[in-house]
C-alpha positions in Angstrom: -119.8 136.5 -20.6 -120.3 135.1 -16.8 -122.4 132.5 -16.2 -124.9 132.7 -13.3 -122.9 130.5 -11.1 -119.7 132.6 -11.8 -121.2 136.1 -10.9 -122.9 134.7 -7.8 -119.3 133.7 -6.8 -117.7 136.9 -7.8 -120.3 138.7 -5.7 -119.6 136.5 -2.8 -115.8 137.2 -3.0 -116.6 141.4 -3.2 -118.4 140.7 -0.1 -116.0 139.1 1.6 -113.6 141.6 0.6 -115.4 144.5 1.4 -116.2 142.8 5.1 -112.4 141.8 5.5 -111.6 145.5 4.4 -114.1 147.5 6.9 -112.8 145.0 9.6 -109.6 146.1 9.1 -110.7 149.9 8.7 -112.1 149.4 12.0 -109.4 147.5 13.5 -106.5 150.0 12.5 -109.0 152.9 13.7 -108.9 151.2 17.2 -105.2 150.2 16.8 -104.4 154.1 16.9 -106.9 155.9 18.2 -107.7 159.7 16.9 -105.5 161.6 19.7 -102.5 159.5 18.5 -102.9 161.1 15.2 -100.3 163.6 15.3 -101.6 165.3 12.0 -104.6 166.5 14.1 -105.5 169.5 16.3 -104.4 169.4 19.9 -108.0 170.4 20.4 -109.5 167.8 18.5 -106.8 164.9 20.1 -107.9 165.9 23.6 -111.2 165.6 23.1 -111.1 162.1 21.4 -108.7 161.1 24.5 -111.0 162.9 27.4 -113.8 160.9 25.9 -112.1 157.4 26.8 -110.8 158.3 30.6 -112.3 157.1 33.5 -112.6 159.0 36.5 -109.3 157.7 38.2 -107.2 159.1 34.9 -108.9 162.3 35.0 -107.6 162.6 38.7 -104.5 161.7 38.3 -103.8 164.5 35.4 -104.9 167.5 37.9 -101.9 165.9 40.6 -98.2 166.1 40.5 -95.6 163.8 41.9 -92.6 164.8 43.3 -89.3 162.6 45.0 -86.4 165.5 45.3 -83.9 163.1 46.0 -85.0 159.8 44.1 -85.7 158.0 47.4 -89.2 156.9 46.2 -88.7 156.0 42.7 -85.2 155.0 42.2 -83.3 151.7 43.2 -79.9 151.7 44.8 -78.0 151.6 41.6 -80.3 154.8 40.6 -82.3 153.0 37.8 -85.6 153.6 38.1 -88.0 151.1 40.3 -90.8 149.9 38.3 -92.5 148.3 41.4 -93.0 151.7 42.5 -94.0 153.2 39.2 -96.9 150.6 39.0 -98.1 151.8 42.4 -97.5 155.6 41.8 -98.4 156.0 38.1 -100.7 152.9 37.3 -103.0 155.3 35.8 -100.7 158.2 34.4 -100.1 161.4 36.2 -100.5 165.3 36.0 -97.0 166.7 36.4 -93.8 165.4 37.9 -91.5 167.7 39.9 -87.8 168.4 39.9 -85.3 166.2 41.2 -81.9 166.8 42.1 -79.7 164.8 40.2 -76.6 164.9 37.8 -77.3 165.2 34.0 -77.0 161.5 33.2 -79.4 160.3 35.6 -81.8 163.0 35.6 -82.1 162.1 31.7 -82.5 158.2 32.4 -84.7 158.6 35.4 -86.7 161.4 32.8 -86.6 159.1 30.2 -87.6 156.1 32.0 -90.6 157.5 33.3 -92.1 158.7 30.3 -91.4 155.2 28.6 -93.6 153.7 31.3 -96.5 156.3 31.3 -96.5 155.7 27.4 -96.3 151.8 27.3 -97.2 150.7 30.9 -100.4 152.6 31.2 -103.6 151.8 29.5 -103.9 155.6 27.3 -99.9 156.0 27.5 -100.4 159.7 28.7 -96.7 161.1 29.1 -96.2 163.7 32.1 -94.7 167.3 31.8 -91.8 167.6 34.2 -91.6 170.6 35.9 -88.1 172.2 37.1 -87.3 175.7 39.2 -85.2 178.4 36.9 -85.1 181.1 39.2 -81.5 182.2 37.6 -80.7 179.2 35.8 -81.6 175.6 36.1 -81.7 174.2 39.4 -79.9 171.1 39.0 -76.1 170.0 39.2 -73.9 170.8 36.2 -76.1 173.6 34.8 -75.3 177.4 34.1 -76.0 179.6 37.3 -76.4 183.3 36.9 -76.8 185.9 39.2 -79.9 185.6 41.4 -83.0 187.6 40.5 -82.5 190.5 42.8 -79.1 191.1 41.2 -79.8 190.5 37.6 -82.3 192.6 38.0 -80.2 195.3 38.9 -78.7 195.3 35.4 -82.3 196.9 34.3 -81.6 194.9 31.1 -84.4 193.2 29.1 -82.3 191.9 26.4 -79.9 190.3 28.9 -83.1 188.8 30.8 -84.0 187.2 27.4 -81.1 186.0 26.5 -80.7 184.3 30.4 -83.8 182.4 30.3 -83.3 181.5 27.0 -80.6 179.8 28.3 -81.9 178.5 31.1 -84.7 176.9 29.1 -82.8 175.1 26.8 -80.8 173.6 29.4 -84.2 172.3 31.1 -85.7 171.3 27.9 -82.7 169.4 26.8 -82.8 167.6 30.2 -86.3 166.5 29.3 -88.1 169.5 31.2 -91.2 171.6 29.8 -92.2 174.0 32.6 -90.2 176.4 34.6 -91.8 177.8 38.0 -90.8 181.3 37.2 -91.0 184.4 37.1 -91.6 185.8 40.1 -93.5 188.6 39.8 -93.9 189.3 43.4 -93.0 193.2 44.6 -90.6 193.3 47.5 -90.9 196.1 50.0 -89.2 194.4 52.7 -85.8 193.1 53.1 -86.3 191.3 56.5 -88.5 188.9 54.2 -85.8 185.9 53.3 -87.6 185.7 49.7 -86.5 189.2 48.6 -83.7 187.7 47.2 -85.8 185.7 44.6 -87.6 189.2 43.9 -86.9 191.8 40.9 -87.2 194.9 43.7 -89.5 197.3 45.1 -91.3 198.4 41.7 -93.9 197.0 39.7 -93.1 199.1 36.2 -89.6 197.5 36.5 -91.1 194.2 37.4 -93.6 194.2 34.7 -90.7 194.7 32.0 -88.4 192.5 33.5 -91.2 189.9 33.6 -92.3 189.7 30.0 -88.7 189.6 29.1 -88.3 186.3 31.1 -91.3 184.9 29.8 -89.9 185.7 26.1 -86.8 183.9 27.3 -88.2 180.7 28.7 -91.0 180.4 25.8 -89.0 181.5 22.6 -91.0 184.6 22.1 -94.2 186.4 23.3 -96.5 184.1 20.9 -97.3 181.6 23.5 -96.6 178.9 21.2 -93.5 176.7 22.6 -91.2 175.2 20.2 -88.9 172.4 21.2 -86.3 174.2 22.7 -88.0 176.1 25.0 -90.5 175.5 28.0 -93.6 176.8 29.7 -93.2 180.0 32.0 -95.3 179.9 35.1 -95.6 183.6 36.6 -96.2 183.4 40.6 -97.3 184.4 43.0 -100.6 185.5 42.2 -101.1 187.5 44.6 -99.3 190.3 46.9 -97.6 187.6 47.9 -94.3 189.7 48.6 -95.7 191.8 51.3 -96.1 189.5 54.2 -96.7 191.1 57.8 -93.4 191.5 59.5 -91.4 190.2 56.8 -92.4 186.5 57.6 -93.1 183.6 54.7 -96.7 183.2 54.0 -98.2 185.6 56.0 -101.1 187.7 55.5 -100.7 191.5 54.0 -103.1 193.9 54.9 -103.5 195.3 51.4 -106.2 198.0 50.0 -107.6 197.3 46.7 -106.2 200.2 45.2 -102.7 199.2 46.2 -103.5 195.3 45.1 -104.6 196.2 41.9 -101.6 199.1 41.0 -98.8 197.5 42.4 -99.4 194.1 43.1 -101.8 192.9 40.2 -100.3 194.8 37.9 -97.0 193.6 36.8 -99.1 190.0 36.0 -101.8 192.2 34.0 -98.9 193.2 31.7 -96.6 190.3 31.3 -100.2 188.2 30.3 -100.9 190.5 27.9 -97.5 191.4 26.5 -95.8 188.2 26.7 -98.8 185.3 27.0 -97.1 183.0 29.7 -98.3 179.6 30.1 -99.2 179.3 33.7 -100.0 181.4 36.6 -99.2 179.9 40.1 -101.8 181.1 43.0 -99.8 182.4 46.1 -100.1 181.0 49.8 -100.9 184.4 51.7 -104.5 185.3 52.0 -106.2 188.5 50.9 -108.8 190.0 53.1 -109.0 186.8 54.4 -109.5 184.8 51.2 -106.4 182.4 50.7 -105.1 182.5 47.3 -105.8 178.5 46.5 -109.6 179.4 47.6 -110.6 182.7 46.0 -112.7 182.6 43.4 -112.4 186.6 42.7 -109.5 186.5 42.3 -108.5 184.0 40.1 -112.2 183.6 38.0 -113.0 187.4 38.2 -109.6 189.0 38.2 -107.3 186.7 36.6 -109.6 185.0 34.0 -112.0 187.7 33.2 -110.2 191.1 33.6 -106.8 189.8 32.8 -108.5 187.3 29.9 -105.9 184.8 30.8 -106.4 181.7 29.3 -103.3 179.4 30.5 -102.9 176.7 33.3 -103.6 177.4 37.1 -101.4 175.6 39.3 -101.2 175.4 43.1 -97.7 176.4 44.7 -96.5 173.7 46.7 -98.8 172.5 49.5 -101.3 175.6 49.2 -104.1 173.5 48.8 -103.3 171.6 52.2 -102.5 174.6 53.5 -106.6 175.3 53.2 -107.6 173.1 55.8 -104.1 172.5 57.7 -103.2 176.3 58.2 -106.0 178.5 57.1 -108.3 176.6 58.5 -111.3 177.4 55.4 -111.8 174.2 54.9 -112.2 170.7 57.4 -110.0 168.5 55.7 -108.6 167.8 52.3 -111.9 166.8 50.5 -113.8 170.5 51.2 -109.9 172.0 50.6 -110.4 170.5 47.7 -113.4 171.3 46.7 -112.8 174.7 47.3 -109.6 175.3 45.4 -111.3 173.5 42.5 -114.5 175.6 42.1 -112.2 178.9 42.6 -110.3 177.7 39.5 -106.9 175.6 40.7 -106.4 173.1 38.0 -103.6 170.9 39.3 -102.3 170.3 42.7 -98.8 170.4 43.2 -96.3 168.9 44.2 -98.4 165.8 45.5 -101.7 164.7 46.0 -103.5 166.2 49.6 -106.3 166.8 48.5 -107.4 166.4 44.3 -107.3 162.8 44.9 -111.2 162.9 46.4 -112.1 164.3 43.0 -114.2 161.0 42.5 -115.5 161.0 45.5 -116.8 164.6 45.2 -118.1 163.8 41.6 -119.9 160.3 43.3 -121.6 162.6 46.1 -122.7 165.1 43.6 -120.6 168.1 45.2 -118.4 168.6 42.1 -119.6 168.5 38.2 -117.4 166.1 35.8 -117.4 169.0 33.5 -115.6 171.0 35.5 -112.9 168.6 35.6 -113.4 167.5 32.2 -112.6 171.2 31.2 -109.0 171.1 33.0 -107.9 168.1 32.3 -108.8 168.7 28.9 -106.7 172.2 28.7 -103.4 169.8 30.6 -104.0 167.2 27.6 -103.6 170.1 24.9 -100.6 171.2 26.5 -99.2 167.9 26.4 -100.1 167.4 23.1 -98.7 171.2 22.0 -95.5 170.4 23.6 -94.8 167.5 21.4 -94.5 165.1 24.4 -96.9 162.0 22.8 -94.1 162.2 19.6 -91.0 163.3 21.3 -91.4 162.2 24.7 -87.1 161.3 25.1 -84.0 163.5 25.1 -80.5 162.7 24.9 -77.9 162.5 27.6 -75.5 164.0 24.7 -77.7 166.5 23.6 -78.4 167.6 27.6 -74.6 167.8 28.5 -73.7 169.7 24.8 -76.2 172.2 25.9 -75.0 172.5 29.4 -71.2 173.1 28.6 -71.6 175.8 26.1 -69.0 178.5 26.4 -71.6 181.1 25.2 -73.3 180.3 28.0 -70.4 180.8 30.5 -69.7 184.0 28.4 -73.4 185.0 29.2 -73.0 184.3 32.9 -69.9 186.5 33.0 -71.6 189.5 31.0 -74.7 189.1 33.1 -72.7 189.3 36.4 -70.5 192.3 34.9 -73.7 194.5 34.2 -75.4 193.4 37.3 -72.6 194.5 40.3 -73.6 197.8 41.6 -70.8 200.9 42.9 -72.9 202.5 45.9 -69.7 204.4 46.8 -66.4 205.2 45.8 -64.6 207.8 47.6 -61.3 209.9 46.7 -61.8 207.3 43.6 -60.1 204.4 45.1 -61.6 202.5 42.2 -60.6 201.3 40.1 -57.6 199.4 41.4 -54.2 200.3 40.0 -51.5 197.7 40.4 -49.2 200.5 40.0 -50.3 201.8 43.0 -51.4 198.9 45.0 -48.4 196.0 44.8 -49.9 193.8 47.6 -53.9 193.6 47.8 -55.6 191.6 50.7 -58.6 189.7 50.1 -60.3 188.9 53.2 -63.8 188.2 54.7 -66.3 185.2 54.9 -67.2 185.1 51.8 -64.1 185.8 49.9 -63.1 181.9 49.1 -66.5 181.1 47.5 -68.9 182.5 45.6 -72.3 181.6 47.1 -75.3 181.3 44.5 -78.4 182.2 46.7 -81.6 179.9 47.1 -83.1 177.9 44.1 -79.5 177.5 42.5 -77.9 174.8 40.5 -74.6 173.8 41.0 -72.5 174.7 38.1 -69.3 172.7 36.7 -67.5 175.4 38.6 -67.4 178.4 40.9 -65.2 181.4 40.7 -64.3 182.9 43.7 -64.1 186.3 44.3 -60.3 185.2 45.8 -59.9 183.3 42.7 -61.2 186.1 40.3 -58.8 188.9 41.8 -55.6 186.5 42.0 -56.3 185.4 38.0 -56.7 189.3 37.0 -53.7 190.7 39.3 -51.5 187.7 37.7 -47.9 188.5 38.1 -48.3 192.3 38.7 -49.6 191.9 42.0 -49.7 190.0 45.1 -52.6 188.5 46.5 -52.9 187.2 49.9 -56.1 186.3 52.3 -57.6 185.7 55.4 -60.9 184.2 56.3 -61.6 186.9 58.7 -64.4 185.6 60.3 -67.3 182.8 59.7 -71.1 184.0 59.5 -72.7 180.9 60.5 -71.4 177.0 61.7 -73.0 174.3 59.6 -73.2 176.0 56.3 -71.0 174.2 53.3 -69.6 175.2 49.8 -72.6 174.2 48.2 -75.4 176.9 48.0 -78.0 174.1 47.2 -77.4 172.1 50.7 -77.4 175.7 52.4 -80.9 176.7 50.8 -82.7 173.2 50.9 -80.8 171.1 53.7 -79.4 173.2 56.4 -81.5 173.2 59.4 -81.3 175.1 62.9 -78.5 177.9 61.5 -76.2 178.7 64.5 -73.9 181.5 64.5 -70.2 181.5 64.9 -69.2 182.5 68.2 -67.3 185.7 69.3 -64.5 183.1 70.5 -64.7 181.2 67.1 -63.9 184.5 65.5 -61.5 186.1 67.8 -58.7 184.3 66.6 -59.3 184.5 62.5 -60.0 188.4 62.9 -56.4 189.1 64.6 -54.9 186.9 61.7 -57.0 189.5 59.2 -55.7 192.1 61.0 -51.6 191.2 60.6 -52.5 190.2 56.9 -54.2 193.7 56.4 -51.1 195.4 58.0 -49.1 193.8 55.4 -50.8 194.8 52.3 -51.8 198.2 50.5 -55.1 197.8 49.8 -57.8 195.6 51.4 -61.0 193.8 49.9 -63.5 192.9 52.4 -66.3 190.3 51.5 -69.3 190.1 53.8 -72.4 189.8 53.7 -74.8 186.6 54.2 -75.1 183.0 53.0 -77.8 180.8 51.6 -78.7 179.9 55.4 -79.2 183.2 56.5 -81.4 184.8 53.8 -84.0 181.9 52.4 -87.1 180.8 52.0 -88.8 179.7 55.1 -90.8 177.0 54.9 -90.8 175.0 58.0 -89.7 175.4 61.7 -85.7 174.7 61.9 -85.5 176.2 58.5 -85.9 180.0 58.7 -85.0 182.5 56.5 -86.5 185.8 57.6 -84.8 188.5 59.5 -86.1 191.0 62.1 -82.5 192.8 61.7 -81.0 194.1 58.7 -77.2 194.1 60.9 -74.6 192.2 59.6 -74.5 189.3 61.5 -71.9 187.7 64.3 -68.4 189.3 63.9 -68.6 191.0 60.5 -68.9 194.6 61.8 -66.0 194.2 64.3 -64.0 192.4 61.4 -64.9 195.7 59.3 -63.8 198.1 62.3 -60.9 196.2 62.9 -59.4 195.9 58.8 -60.4 199.7 59.0 -58.3 200.7 62.3 -55.2 199.3 60.5 -55.5 202.5 58.0 -54.9 200.8 55.0 -57.6 201.5 52.3 -60.9 199.4 52.9 -63.3 198.4 49.9 -66.8 196.7 50.6 -67.8 193.5 48.2 -71.4 192.9 50.1 -72.6 189.3 48.6 -75.7 187.7 49.7 -79.5 188.4 49.0 -81.0 190.6 51.5 -81.0 194.6 51.4 -78.9 194.9 54.5 -78.3 198.3 56.9 -75.1 200.1 55.5 -75.6 203.2 56.8 -72.3 202.7 59.2 -70.5 201.6 56.1 -71.8 205.0 54.0 -70.4 207.0 56.7 -66.9 205.3 57.8 -64.4 207.6 56.4 -62.1 204.5 56.1 -64.2 202.4 54.0 -63.5 204.0 50.6 -65.3 201.7 48.1 -68.7 200.0 48.6 -70.0 197.5 45.9 -73.5 195.5 46.2 -73.1 192.1 44.6 -75.7 190.0 45.7 -75.1 186.8 44.6 -73.4 187.1 41.2 -73.3 183.3 40.1 -70.8 181.1 38.7 -68.3 184.0 37.3 -68.6 186.2 40.8 -65.1 186.3 41.0 -64.3 186.9 37.4 -66.8 189.8 36.9 -66.2 191.2 40.7 -62.6 191.7 39.3 -63.1 192.8 35.9 -65.2 195.6 37.9 -62.7 196.4 40.6 -59.7 196.9 38.2 -61.4 198.8 35.8 -61.7 196.7 32.5 -65.2 197.9 32.3 -66.9 200.6 34.4 -70.0 199.5 36.9 -73.4 200.0 35.2 -75.8 198.1 37.8 -78.5 200.1 39.4 -80.2 199.3 43.0 -83.9 198.1 42.8 -84.3 198.0 46.3 -83.7 201.4 48.8 -81.5 200.4 50.9 -83.0 201.2 54.7 -81.0 202.1 57.6 -82.7 199.5 60.2 -84.9 197.3 60.1 -87.3 199.9 62.0 -87.1 202.1 59.0 -89.0 199.9 56.9 -90.9 200.6 54.6 -88.3 203.1 52.8 -89.5 202.1 48.7 -88.9 205.5 46.6 -92.7 205.8 45.4 -93.8 206.7 48.4 -97.0 209.3 49.6 -96.2 213.0 50.1 -97.3 212.8 54.0 -95.4 209.1 54.2 -92.3 210.6 55.6 -93.2 213.9 56.4 -91.1 213.9 59.7 -88.1 212.2 60.5 -87.5 209.8 63.4 -86.1 211.1 67.0 -82.3 210.7 66.1 -82.6 209.4 62.9 -83.4 210.2 59.6 -85.7 208.6 57.4 -84.7 208.8 53.9 -82.9 205.2 52.8 -79.3 204.8 52.9 -79.0 204.4 49.5 -82.5 204.9 47.4 -84.0 203.0 44.1 -82.3 203.5 41.0 -78.9 204.2 43.0 -75.6 203.2 41.2 -72.2 204.8 40.1 -69.8 204.3 37.6 -66.3 204.9 36.8 -67.1 208.0 34.7 -70.1 210.9 35.0 -72.7 211.3 32.9 -74.3 214.6 32.4 -78.4 215.1 31.8 -79.9 217.5 29.9 -83.2 219.0 31.1 -85.8 217.0 29.1 -87.9 217.8 26.4 -91.3 217.1 25.2 -92.9 217.0 21.4 -95.5 219.1 22.9 -96.7 220.7 26.3 -100.3 219.7 26.0 -102.3 217.0 25.0 -105.7 215.4 25.4 -106.3 212.5 27.3 -106.4 209.7 24.5 -103.2 211.3 22.9 -99.4 210.5 23.4 -96.4 212.9 23.7 -92.7 212.0 23.0 -89.8 212.9 25.7 -86.4 213.5 25.0 -83.3 213.7 27.0 -80.0 213.9 26.2 -77.1 211.8 27.8 -73.4 213.0 27.7 -70.4 210.4 29.1 -67.7 213.1 30.9 -65.6 210.6 31.2 -62.3 208.9 29.8 -63.6 205.2 29.0 -66.8 203.8 27.4 -69.3 202.9 29.7 -73.1 201.9 30.4 -76.2 204.0 32.1 -79.6 203.3 33.0 -81.8 206.6 31.9 -85.1 206.5 34.4 -88.0 208.1 33.2 -90.6 209.1 36.4 -93.7 210.7 36.5 -95.8 212.1 39.2 -99.2 213.6 38.9 -99.3 216.5 40.9 -103.2 217.1 42.1 -105.6 213.8 41.9 -108.7 212.7 43.3 -106.4 210.5 45.7 -103.2 210.9 46.7 -100.7 209.8 44.2 -97.0 208.6 45.0 -94.2 211.6 44.6 -92.8 209.8 41.8 -93.3 206.2 39.8 -91.2 205.1 37.2 -92.5 204.9 34.1 -89.7 204.0 31.7 -85.7 203.2 31.9 -83.1 202.3 28.9 -79.2 201.1 29.1 -77.3 203.4 26.5 -73.8 202.7 25.8 -71.7 205.8 25.8 -68.1 206.1 24.2 -66.1 209.2 26.2 -67.4 212.3 25.2 -70.5 210.9 23.2 -73.7 212.0 23.9 -77.0 210.2 23.0 -80.7 211.5 22.7 -82.8 209.0 24.6 -86.4 208.8 23.8 -89.9 207.7 25.6 -93.2 207.8 24.5 -95.8 209.0 27.3 -98.9 207.9 26.7 -102.5 207.2 28.2 -101.2 203.8 30.0 -98.2 205.6 31.9 -100.6 208.2 33.0 -103.5 206.1 34.1 -104.2 205.4 37.8 -107.3 204.2 39.9 -109.7 206.9 40.9 -111.9 208.0 44.1 -114.8 205.8 42.1 -111.5 202.5 41.2 -112.3 203.8 37.8 -109.1 203.0 35.6 -108.0 206.0 33.2 -106.1 209.5 33.2 -107.9 212.6 34.9 -106.9 215.9 33.3 -104.1 218.4 34.8 -100.7 218.6 35.1 -98.0 216.0 35.5 -94.1 216.2 36.4 -92.4 214.2 34.2 -88.4 213.5 35.5 -85.2 212.1 34.1 -82.2 211.3 35.3 -79.6 208.3 36.7 -81.2 207.4 39.6 -84.5 208.6 41.8 -83.5 211.1 43.6 -81.0 213.3 41.3 -83.9 214.4 38.6 -84.3 216.8 35.9 -88.0 217.8 35.0 -90.4 219.3 32.5 -94.3 219.6 33.0 -96.8 218.1 30.8 -100.8 219.4 30.8 -103.5 216.7 30.4 -106.9 218.6 29.1 
């Protein structure tokens, strides 16, 4: 039995113990706040973190930082400069843009930046690193695939998923988290230097390839991003691909029906089907309102109609342009107010306007609740990406990812599927080394594989010359001549040409005259000539300032290239033209030239250009690429897109046909394909029903080949004028010699719907023509009635 004194003492001990435990619990909870508890949902963690943030800490989460060459944040020995970090990242940062560094330096810089943010800022909020991934990671020592307009020529959704899965894995392994791609702009003006970044001229094709690209980048269509994938960013919302005069950032006069059916549609489909993490606003204006200040576009259409729940980001300097260029704001503060209220959540690449947020709130011009909602969404992204728990990456992992043999094989496969055979007179292709013992490879683009804009720098680069030499081996002699130069100040470095080469000067006729004469002599000593001509990254690229142009008023081959071609054709040797570049060129004279036996549209085919081209030229595989843009006869013939209206090209020009040289969907093979007439499972459906269309395709040749089967639809009579045909389906099939496959398409309401005379979206009862074939011109049809 305890004495009273003992009982009192015991109670005092218990009391002190309780006080100690409570104090320890409070200390522990303060030491590890809720937002640092990885077991809690991201929403709850973000709410807790937000409640602890000052207005300065919130503001920096809505801005980006960019130092492409590292001159601001890295010291001379490429280590991070902590003094500069203290100045720039004192309160943290929302996103950090790409730095053009090789793998080891890139990883070390990112790790250093994340360590500083996590350990030297008050709340320890990591950054999202975004990178460019147009056709592979835009970094040194990265896998480079065909430029987008080239890759799209494969018409292969599975290939797109695979290519951008590799792009995502290389990006994430180097510490990147967000890809500023895919580009869903519909490109119908080849004067526009950015057309090389687009899929092509058709919204349906763009929508399907875009969804596949998002699935590859994000690792699926659920919107959940694992540790190997990255956030996809749809751009540019919207109508960026149709600028007046083909000049970058120009406004475009677009009807509301075209805006919705052509330019918004790909975004709508990809958002519904693939759940991309982010959307980027476009530089252009729509009906006088720049997209970065267009509340109707970003709030009413994107948020409400398209039900987009992800992040809306600015294009680089897009908010600055509101006051500097568009003149819809008097200064950076008003520009910030317009963009924030329109719905742009983060300013990239550097703070021009959003640093005024604290001032706008103090002046009661901006409600803090809006800023809180934006910041919370960005924090949730960072929690979901696992950046608080796993912010660092390893150099060894990044190098291993970049050097994967499977990625190199995929780069070759992608190029092989994307090269397009436009012409093959007298079946000069495939080349036979029994017939052609001396092969001349000539041209300004023959000895280096130019890669196009937004390109990384791969570990290796296979030129057309190298690829042909390797493939010919000892069975034929390969001889070479430059032929001519296109420009004077380009380098054998695609990133340099695209980014840094300014004031482009064409090579002069005097400079090229001896090169053409040398090429003539080489051609005379050969049995066949492969002429590699076209563009480089200085003559077709994104224009972003005076002295850095990329749009053109002409689509002709530049400089002395036509003189070179005519000189070589005059030798009487069979000539094969290989086009390398990013822009559809006016090549009607090459199509009609009897001495030009074959034409290959090679675009920019990536690091495996030469090997892929050689495998096509020598017939190791049959070409299977198809045009995603129609090739015009000249700049004066624009537009020539296939889905025209009935009266759009009712008459020819004086002295000139108005049809394209080669139409959308065109692409030859080394075999012929026979198409049956399409059949419907039933000839009549109601407006909510569906029907199955089938068509038989037969390989009539003697080698395995792939064909892209295309489906087009026309509404015969409607309340508003409709295109003569619209792509509504495509499937790539592989056929052995003599093999027949039945290809089927489901025709459902979305494929038959449009915006009627009252701007209501749906189906109008009536008759529809359904057409199938291997291109947009040679088609067989069947009629469907909707009641």
